[in-house]
N, C-alpha and C positions, 0 to 999 in steps of 0.2 A: 546729494541724492537729485535729479531732476526729474519730476513729474509731465509723464507729457499723456494726452488723452487720443491722440493720433500718429501716424507716423509722418515727421512733420519733414517737408522738403529743405528746409534750413539746417537739419541736422544728419551729415554723411556718415556713415559708421559703415568700417571697413573692417576685417578679422572679429568680427564683436564673438562677445562670449555671453549664452544667452540662459535664462532660466527659466521653461517655461511651466504652467500651472495655474492654476485660482488662489491657493495658499491661504485658503480663509482658517484663522488661528496663528501661521506661523509658528507653528510646533516644532517639535525639535526635530521631524521628518522633514518638515517646508525647509528647515535652515539648512538639512545634510543639501537637496538641491539645489539649492540659493547657493550656500557656501562653495559647492561642487565648481560654480561658475564665476564666482567672484575668485575664488584662488588662481582659473585658468589666466583668467584678466591679467592678477596681477604679475602673475609667470609670465606673461608672455606679450606684458607693456600694452594693452590693448583695453574697451570699455566692457561693462560689465551692462547686463540687460535684465531686468523679471519681464517677462509678459504674460501682462493676466486679465483682466475682464474686470468693467465696474460693478453688474452685476453677474450672480450665477446664473448659468444654463436655464441648471432648475427652476430658477423664478421667473425668468424671461417666457418660459414654454408653460406658465400654471403652475407649478409643483410649490408647495409648502415650503418654504424657505425663507432658516432661517439662520443668522451668522453667530460667528464666537466673538469678532470684532467689527469695526466699524472700518468705514473704508480709510479715514483717518488714522485707526488704529494700525490698522494692516500698514499702510505707509511707514507710518511710525518705525514699527517693528522691522519691516524692511530696511529700511534707511542703518537704522545701526548696524546691519550686516556689511555696509561698506559697498552699496549698490551705485553705482553709477547712473543707469535711468530705469526706473518705474515708468511700465506703460499698459495704464488703465483703459484696454480698449472698450468700443459698445459694443458688444455682442449683439444687438439686434443691427445691424448693419448688414452690410452685406456678408458680414462673418458668417454670420449664421446658417445660408445658404451653401459656403461652402465644405467641400469636399476634403477629408485630411491631406489629400497630394495636394491641393488646393492652398490649403492654408501654409503647408508648408515651402510651398516656392513663394510665395507672398513674402515668409522669413526669408530666404534666402535673397530675392532681390534687395530687398531693403536692409538686410545687415548684414548679407555675406560671411556670416559667422561662422569662425574654427572653430568651434564648441558649445555643444548643446546639453541641457543636461536637464533631465525631469526625473519623478516616482518613480515607481514599479509600475505603479496601475494612472498612469495618465494618458488620457483620451480626449483627444479633437474631432471635430471637421461633422459630417452630417451623417448619419448610420443608413447603412444596406444590411436590409434583412435585422435589424434588431441589434446590429453591430456599431460601433465607433468605427468611423471608417483612417481616422489615424490614431497610432499606438505608437506604442514601441519600439513595436516590430519594424513599423514603419521611416520611423525615425533611424534605425539599424541600419535599415536594407539600403537605403539614399545617402548615407556620410560619405561612400568614397565617390559618387556621382556628382554631388554638392560640396566634397570638398570640408568636409566636418568633422570632428570629433563626437562621437554620441556616447553620453554615459549614461545609463539606467540606473540612478539610485534606487539599491535596495531595500525593502522592510526595515523600517527601522523601531526596536519594539523594547516595552519595557514590563515588567513583571511578566515576559511568556504572553503579553497581547502586543498586536502589531500596531503603532499610534496613527493615528486616523480622526479628520477632522470630524466624522460622526462617530467614532467612541468618546470622544472627549465631550462632544454635544451627549451624548446621550450619560456619562457623567454628570455632565452641570445639570442633566434636567431631572436629576431623582438627588442633588445634591452633596455627590460626592467630589467636592468640590479640589480635596487635598489631591485624591487620584487625577483629577481633571487639571490642576495646575501640573503637576509631574510630568504629562505628557507634551503639557504646552510649554514647561521650559521657565515660565514665568504665571506670575497670580493673574487669573481670571478679573476682568476688571470692568464699571460700567464705569459710564461718561454724562454728567448733567448736568445743569444750569438749578440752583438750592431756588426751590420754588419754598413759596410763606403756607406754613399748615394750621394747625387751631391751635397751638403756639402751647397745647398743655404739655409738651415737654418740660421748657423750662419752667413754669408753674411747681413743675413738682421734682427740678433738680437735676434736672436731665436736657438739657435744650442741645434739640437736633437740626442737622442738616439734612432736608426734603429733597429727592430729586424724582422725577419719573424716572421708571424704566423703560429703557429705548423700544422703541417700536420692534425691529429686524432681526434683536440680540435673541438668540437662544433665552429662555427664561427659567430661572432657579426655582426651585420650589419656596411655597410663603415660610421664613420660617428668621431665628436669628442667628447673624453671622459675626464671627471675631474678622473684622477688616483691618484696612490702614486708610487715610487718608490726608496727604501731606504731610505722609511718612509719619505718621501717629495714630498708635493704637485707635481703634474703632468699633463701637456695636453696632451696627447695621440691621433693623428688623426690615423684612421685605413683607410685603403681604398690604392687610387693608384694616388693621389698628382695631381687632374686633371687641378690646376694652373698653376703650375713649371715641372710637368715630366711626368705626365699617364702615370705611372709607369706601362708594362705590368704585372707584379707579385704585389698585394695588400702588401704593407707592414705597419705594425705598428708602426707611429715616434711621441718618446715622446720627450716634452720637461718639462725639471726636472726645478721648480723652482729654481733662487738662487743657483745655483751649476753649477758650469763649470771645469769639472775634464774630464779626457783622460782616455775614456772607454770601447774605443775599446775593441773590441773579450773579453768582459767581459761577462759574463750571469747573465743577471738582470731578476727580478720577475716585472713586472705591474701589480697591483691590480686595480680595474675597481670599482668604484661607482657608479658612474652613467654617462645616455648618456647627453650630452651639446645639439647635434646639427646634421645634417643630414651632410654629406661630400658635399662640392658643389663648385664650377670651380667661382674663381673671377675673374674680368675683369683686373688686376693690380695686382702687389707685394705690392703697398699699400696699397688694398681693404686685400687684407689677411692680412698684420702685423694689419690691426685697426682687423679684426677677430680675431686675435691672440690675441690680446690684451684683446677682451671682454672674452676671452673666459678664460684665463687667471684671471680677475675678477669672470668669474663665478665659476671657483676651489676654 
């Protein structure tokens, strides 16, 4: 998959198959949209392209915006769906001033698409009277004039709930990791470089890999979690370590089971499986050690 940040004059498209959306999380609903475009491209011997933005428009306009994935994570997940091109456009450019019709015409001019797929609630373009000027109805209206086939992917549900990025973020924010993962179709994860902590974990028999929680990622509650790192089981505590440190800045502190390698300054991915318990302050280091052993059994 080739990643581009703008429409390149060096690449000429014709009869492209497009998937439009922001795709934060690349959850099972998003995958249905992308797979639809990829399938059309393969069946018609053409190229597939996902059109998205570097940052969510909500963030551009000053809203409080937290993400499920970093851009790098999102790109990796999209590449796994056999997409040919990923366009991560800069929304702060002229794009933010285009109407839905102008934005569509820009896509038509560059890609000459034969197919466009979106989610049922996809919107784009500036607002008129509080309503987004671009929507599935607009895409459906112009398909005959511009010669493309439009497919609106219906809501994807799980356990009688519509799958959405906002619902997944809601579950993550209250520690319902298993429900969030089910909607994502994979395990929520964070990435970071292993930093030095206070080294107390090693002295009590539980060496840890510490990373800072990514700044723009939806925050999970403080607590102990069953996780995996390097495909090995791990117990990860996210919080301020009130028993032995009470750090000012929260940190993700992972004890990887049956692992004892020096990985300082190494980038690691922590995949979250479920929340085990709330973060708590113990009366002694011995009590903490007992609880860590219980956490390991739980994992």
